[in-house]
C-alpha positions in Angstrom: 98.4 81.5 97.0 99.6 84.9 95.9 98.7 87.6 98.3 95.2 89.5 96.9 94.9 93.1 96.2 91.9 93.5 98.6 89.8 96.9 98.5 87.5 98.5 100.8 84.2 96.8 100.2 82.3 100.0 102.3 84.0 102.7 99.9 81.3 105.3 99.3 79.5 104.8 96.2 81.4 106.3 92.8 79.0 108.4 91.3 79.6 111.8 92.5 83.4 111.1 93.6 86.8 112.1 92.2 88.0 109.5 90.3 90.7 108.6 92.8 88.3 108.7 95.9 86.5 105.4 94.1 88.9 103.4 94.2 89.1 100.9 97.0 93.0 101.5 98.2 96.3 102.8 97.6 97.6 99.5 95.2 94.9 100.9 92.7 95.4 104.5 93.6 99.6 103.7 92.7 98.6 102.0 90.1 96.9 104.8 88.4 99.2 107.3 89.4 101.9 105.1 87.2 99.5 105.0 84.0 98.9 108.8 84.3 102.5 109.3 84.9 103.5 107.6 81.4 100.9 109.4 79.8 102.3 112.3 77.4 99.9 115.3 76.8 95.9 113.4 76.7 98.1 110.7 74.0 97.3 106.9 75.1 100.6 106.1 77.2 102.6 103.1 75.6 102.0 99.5 77.5 105.7 99.4 77.7 106.0 103.1 79.4 103.9 101.6 82.6 103.0 97.8 82.4 104.1 95.9 84.2 107.2 96.9 85.7 106.3 100.3 87.1 102.9 98.5 88.6 102.4 97.3 92.2 104.1 93.9 92.4 101.4 92.9 94.0 98.5 93.5 91.7 100.9 91.4 88.6 99.1 88.3 89.2 95.8 90.4 89.1 96.3 91.7 86.2 94.8 91.1 82.7 94.7 92.7 79.2 92.1 93.0 76.2 93.8 93.5 73.4 92.2 95.3 69.5 93.5 93.4 66.8 94.3 95.7 63.7 90.8 94.1 62.7 88.9 95.3 65.7 88.6 92.0 67.2 89.2 92.1 71.1 91.1 89.1 72.1 92.8 88.2 75.9 96.1 89.1 76.0 98.6 88.6 79.2 96.6 87.3 82.2 97.9 87.0 85.5 98.5 83.4 87.3 95.7 84.4 90.0 93.4 85.1 87.0 94.6 82.3 85.7 93.7 80.0 88.8 90.6 81.5 89.4 88.7 81.1 85.9 90.8 78.0 85.4 92.8 78.5 81.8 95.0 80.7 80.4 92.5 82.3 77.7 95.0 84.2 75.7 94.3 84.9 72.5 90.5 84.1 73.1 87.8 86.4 72.3 86.8 89.1 75.0 84.2 87.8 77.2 83.2 85.6 74.8 81.0 83.2 77.1 78.8 86.0 78.0 76.0 86.8 76.7 75.6 89.0 73.1 73.6 91.9 74.9 75.6 91.7 78.1 79.0 91.0 76.1 78.3 94.2 74.2 77.4 96.3 76.4 80.8 95.8 78.6 83.1 95.9 74.7 81.1 99.3 74.3 82.8 100.1 77.9 86.1 98.8 76.4 86.1 101.3 73.1 84.5 104.5 74.3 87.6 104.2 77.2 90.0 103.5 74.6 88.6 106.6 72.1 88.1 108.8 75.1 91.6 107.7 76.4 90.3 107.8 79.7 89.9 104.8 82.7 87.2 103.5 84.3 86.5 101.7 87.5 83.7 99.3 87.7 82.2 96.6 90.5 80.5 93.5 90.0 80.4 90.1 91.2 81.8 86.8 90.2 80.2 83.6 91.1 83.0 80.7 92.1 82.3 76.7 92.0 81.6 76.9 96.1 78.0 79.2 95.1 79.7 81.9 96.6 79.7 85.5 94.9 82.2 87.4 95.2 82.9 91.5 94.8 85.0 92.7 92.2 86.3 96.0 91.4 88.2 96.4 88.1 90.5 99.2 87.2 91.0 99.6 83.5 93.5 101.9 82.3 93.7 102.0 77.9 96.8 102.3 76.6 98.3 101.2 73.0 101.2 98.3 71.8 102.4 99.2 68.7 99.0 99.5 66.4 97.2 98.1 68.8 94.9 99.6 71.8 94.9 97.9 75.0 93.3 97.9 78.0 95.0 97.2 81.4 92.1 95.3 84.0 93.7 94.8 87.4 91.4 93.2 89.3 90.4 93.9 93.1 88.2 91.8 95.8 86.4 93.6 97.5 86.1 92.8 100.9 87.2 89.2 102.4 88.0 86.4 99.7 86.8 83.0 100.2 89.6 81.2 102.0 89.8 77.6 100.2 90.6 77.5 96.4 88.1 78.1 94.2 87.4 78.3 90.5 85.0 81.2 88.7 82.0 79.7 87.0 80.5 82.8 85.8 80.2 86.5 86.3 77.9 87.2 88.4 76.8 90.6 87.5 77.5 93.7 85.7 75.6 96.7 85.9 76.1 100.2 84.3 75.0 102.3 87.0 78.7 100.7 88.7 80.7 101.9 86.2 82.9 105.5 87.1 84.2 106.9 84.7 87.7 109.2 85.3 87.7 112.8 84.6 90.9 114.8 82.6 90.3 117.1 85.8 90.7 113.7 87.9 94.2 113.3 86.4 95.9 117.0 87.7 98.4 115.8 89.5 
């Protein structure tokens, strides 16, 4: 099994922290730093200016890309090996969150649209329901970018706390709460 990017499950609540302080560990901070360094002014960075080659190798199996096609639809792009194993398939080309309740799907896609429009990353926490009926705490660092004429959101998954010891598969997105979203502000990006 690939090494897992673990985070600190006891990290402070993200609501009043600097963005970088809400991230679960050094790997997440390194991802944000690489993304920030690829920006030119406040424009979205080009995907190939930071991902995947400049991101820490340990997170690559935990990477997922949401691609906004020119018609506005969101589809999955690249998915890392661990996520393919956890979800049981390679979702490339399928609608983003196509199997999620319509209201929740729209709420979550609104976050993606907001990130692309504001050109700001965000972090959110939730759980994934595994086939052994265990809920695992997951955090996702979401980094907006552009790829030619398309917008993309690079998601890096982090297992918060202890991961299951046996091989498992995700059978559902256990939870998503809007109050678990932490937005980066321009002031958070100052070097």
